C-alpha positions, 0 to 999 in steps of 0.5 A: 690849224692856226697860222702865224700872220707874216709878210715874209715869203718863207714863213711857215704855218704852225700846228702847235700853239707854242710855235707862235710863242717860240717865234716871238722869242726868236723875234725878240732875241733878234731885235735885242741883238740888232740893238746891241749892234746899233749901240756903238753908233748910238753911243757915238751920236749921244756922246758927241752932244757932250761938250768938248771944251775948246777942242772942237772950236780949235779943230774947226779953226785949224785942221778940221777942213784939212781932215775933211778935204784929205778924206774926200780926195783920198776917197775920190782918188781910190774910187776912180782907181778901183773903178778903172782897174776893177771894171776893165779887168772884169770885162777883159777876163769875161768877154775876151779871149787872150792867152792866160785869161783863165789864170788871170780870173783868179790871179786878179783876186790875190791883192785882196789878201793884202791889207792896205797898210801892209802894201804901204810898208812893202812899197816904202821899203822898195821905193824909198831912198835906201831901197833897191829901186833908187839904189839901182837908178843911182848906180846906173846913172852915176847919181850921188845923192837925192839932189841929183835926180827927182823921185816921187814922194812915196809917203803922200796922199798920191801914194796912199791913193795908188797903194790903196787902189791896188788892194781894193780894186778886187771889190769892184772886180768881183761884183762887176765880173759877176754882173758881166757873167749874168748879162743877157746873151740875147741883148749882146747878140742884138748889139752885134747885129746892129753893127756895134763892136766890143767897145760900143757894146761895152759902153751901151749895153754891158756897163749900164747893166752892171752899174748897180753892182759896180756902184756897190763894189766902189762903195765897199772899197770906199768904206774900207778906205774910210776905215783905214788907219795904218796907211794914212798914219804911216804916210802922214796923210791926216784924214778923219780917221787919223784925226779921230785917233789924234784927238782921242789919244793925243788930246785926251778928248773923247767928246772931241773924238766922238764929234769927229766920229759923227762927221765920219758917219755922215760919209758912211750915210752917203755911201750907203744911200748911193748903194741903196739907190743903185740896188733900187734900180738894179732890175731896170738894167738887168736882162736875162735870157730864158735859157742858158747860153755861153757868152759871146766873146771877142778873140784878141790877137797880136798887140790887142792880146798883149795889151789885154795881158798887160792890163790884167797883169799889172794889177797882179804884179804891182798889187801882189807879186812885188809886195810879197817878194819884198816882204819875203826878202825882208822876212828872210833877212830878219827871220832870227830877229822876228821869229821870237816867243813874243811873235808866236804869242802875237800870232796865237792871240790873232788866231784865237781872237779871230776864230772866237769872233768868227764863231760868235758872228756866225752864231748871231747871224744864224739866229737873226737869219733863222728868225727872219725865216720863221717869222718874217715881217718888217720888224725883222727885216729892219733888225737884219738891216741894222745888224748889217750896219756895223760893216759900214762903220769905220773901226775907229768909230766903233772903238769910240762907240764901244768904249763909252758905254763899256766904261760907263758900265765899269764905272757904275759897277765899281762905284756900287761895289765900293759903296756897298762892300768896299772893294773895286771891280776894276775893268770888266768890259772896257780895256779887255779882250771882250771889247775887242771881240765885241768890235769884231762881231759888230763890224763883220756880222754883215759878212756872216749874215749875208752868207747865212741868209743866201744859204737859207734862201736855197732851202725850200719851205716845204722842208720846214713844214715836213719837220713841223709835221714830224713834231720838231720845233724851231730849234731842233729843225734848225739843228737837225735839218738846216745846219747840215744843208748850209754847212758850206755857207757857214764855213765860208762865213767863218773863213771870211770873218776870220781873215777880216778879223786878222787884218783889222787894225784900228779897232784892235789898236784902240780897244786891246788890253795893255800889253796885248798885241795881235799880228796887226798891231805888232806889224803896225808898232814896228812899222811906226818905228821904221823897223820894216824888216822886223814887221815883214814876217808878221805882214807875210803871215797876215797875207798868207792867211788872207789867201784862203777866202780869196781862192774860195771866192775865185772858185765860187764866182768861176762856177756861177754861170755853170751852176745856172746851166746845171740847174736849167738842165735839171729843170728840163 
């Protein structure tokens, strides 16, 4: 009996000679798919070498430093905000007993359903001069104009930091809470025996153990911050993303846009490096008990319980309840103006694009993950990592990287047809729905790939060996045995990718065909024209769709420690 030589732990020996050929076919396909995902990044780097004339020199001498400094300040502020809110709330709902703790476990995830640009639109209407807050203040104190009092400027860098932090802290909350749930009970008990209270135990034991997960959560939040365009554009905060769009569309310089995109990729490299370093040291801090036991919790009473409820309640109130109420009020007032045949078309466009992109992303993720399960090795490990790179690349950068090769292909085909048969092919890839779909798949493939890989790892290799003994090849084994077993993970992957595509703004805005709108671009266009009432219904629809994966994630993380207990009872 021959076997395929591999370093992958799940690799399975084969009884048929053609299995090796098919495994090589799976490997080749995975590498090609990974190269397709890498193409936008490579195109940006290549095109950045082209001359942009005097534009880059002009940018360096005038606004580039401002772009970089605003981006760094925004990321620094959002990073501190999400760290403080995410870690504190995760610790309280995991390690403390206070009224409403069980409810806050899933309520704290709700702001994740709101895109940053949507909460920016909602709070602008709520807090601006003509809004209900300042109106109530003027009525109560008898003020006549804005000169009579001081009110913080909403459309500012500080405002962007606050509002983006309100919707991005769940990334840290999710991972920090999962890390706190998995911490060692024995180490916590030793800390108590040594006389350390809740605060010292948190600082010296729980926080160091959860540090890798927290760093990953903060990195994800910062990647979303770097990707944002709707918020910074609406608040007139000139970050690298806003500068890229301005140089590309405003100045008409694709080379200058590519050079700014390359600068943005440097930020991404730093974030990915920090995440990798934190994961490398994860085992150093991880402690585990040999048997499952309930975590020791700290009962809170009196003012301490009230303080804990306030700490957990304020992010939910400010990050979800108030924006939804504001959007609901506006959607009701402007319903007749908003509920039009055009709006239904935009909603259908969003649903169809997002669903098709989610299916494509799932299919590619299944192919790559199953190839790695079959063949293993460093090549497929590298292909998997490359395929996951798209999530870290901002949507505006992806748009530049996709448009360049697609436009080159369209021009080459058009020139060839003009010379040979005298007809023009027009736009085949660039400026089409396919370009938007490709951007969605590249950007969110990592989400689907992570879910599929996690599901496949739970299936024992003995199942593949049994299928092989029965004469099934790789494809039939996947369809007949693996897919039914991982349908839960597949459904989760489709749902999360679907919602992420619904919310994606920069790539959609830059790559969509002419006269083609989605809910995200529809909301952006109305908000840019200061017509927040007409944008409310679309914003509320995006939020409603985004609640689905949020509730699913809450259910999954709440049952994580109970699943450990169940598996240990089965083993015993």
